[in-house]
N, C-alpha and C positions, 0 to 999 in steps of 0.2 A: 833437861835431863843433859847430863852432856853425853862427848858418847863415850866418855869415859863408865858410862851407869848412876853416879854423881849429879845428886839435886841442887839447883841453883839455890846463890841464897843472899838474900837480899839485903843486904846493910846501908843504913840512913844514915846518913852521920852529914853535921852543918857543919863548911871546911871558910874562917874568913870572919869579915866585918859588913854590918849591916850599916847605912848613913838614912838616921831619918830628918830630915831635909822637911821646914818650912822656910816657903820664899812670894819676896813680893811681887809677883808675873806681871806687876806692871814697869817694874824698873827688873825682874830680872834677879834681884839681888836675896839672899839670903837673911833671914831677919830670926832664925835659930834652926839647932841643931842640934845631932848626938853620934856618936859612937860607938855600936852597941854589937855583942857577938854576932852569927848571923845567923841562931836560934833564935834572939828573941825577934818576941810575935810585937808584928806595926800596931795594933791596936790596943796594946801595954803602954805604950810610949807615948801615944799623941797628946792623951788628959794633959800627965807631968809637961807636957813643950810645949803646948795651949797656957798652963798655969805659967810656967817661969816666965810667958812673953806677953803675959798680960800683969803681972809686977815689972818686969822688967821696961818694961816697952809696951803699959798698955792703947796710948795712942794709936798706934800700929792695928791694934787688934781690935779699937771699938771704930775705927773708920772702915776694918775690913766690909765686903761686902758679898763676895762667897769666900764659899773655905773649899777645895777638891782635891780628893783624894784619889786615891786607888782602893782598890776591891780588899784590899789589906787592913783597912781601918772601918768597914765596915761595919759597924755596931749599933746600937738600938745605945745603950747609952752616954755614946762619943754624940750621935747624932742630934741629942735632946739639949745631952751639955753644949750643942754649937749651936 
């Protein structure tokens, strides 16, 4: 409660943009990227980006040994596809 007796109101808004990025960590170069609204979930953009990378630069993806990502990309379907 505020000092005047009114209750707190929780407002949830997303502001800005998010950069989804696939990077070749050996050479520290971006190989795929996408800019979305901040409210877009990471995991929903992962497979489309990897599919695009596969069609455009399949050799890079076929030589990949590891794919690491943060917790936002934790999804059973994505892990099985990788």
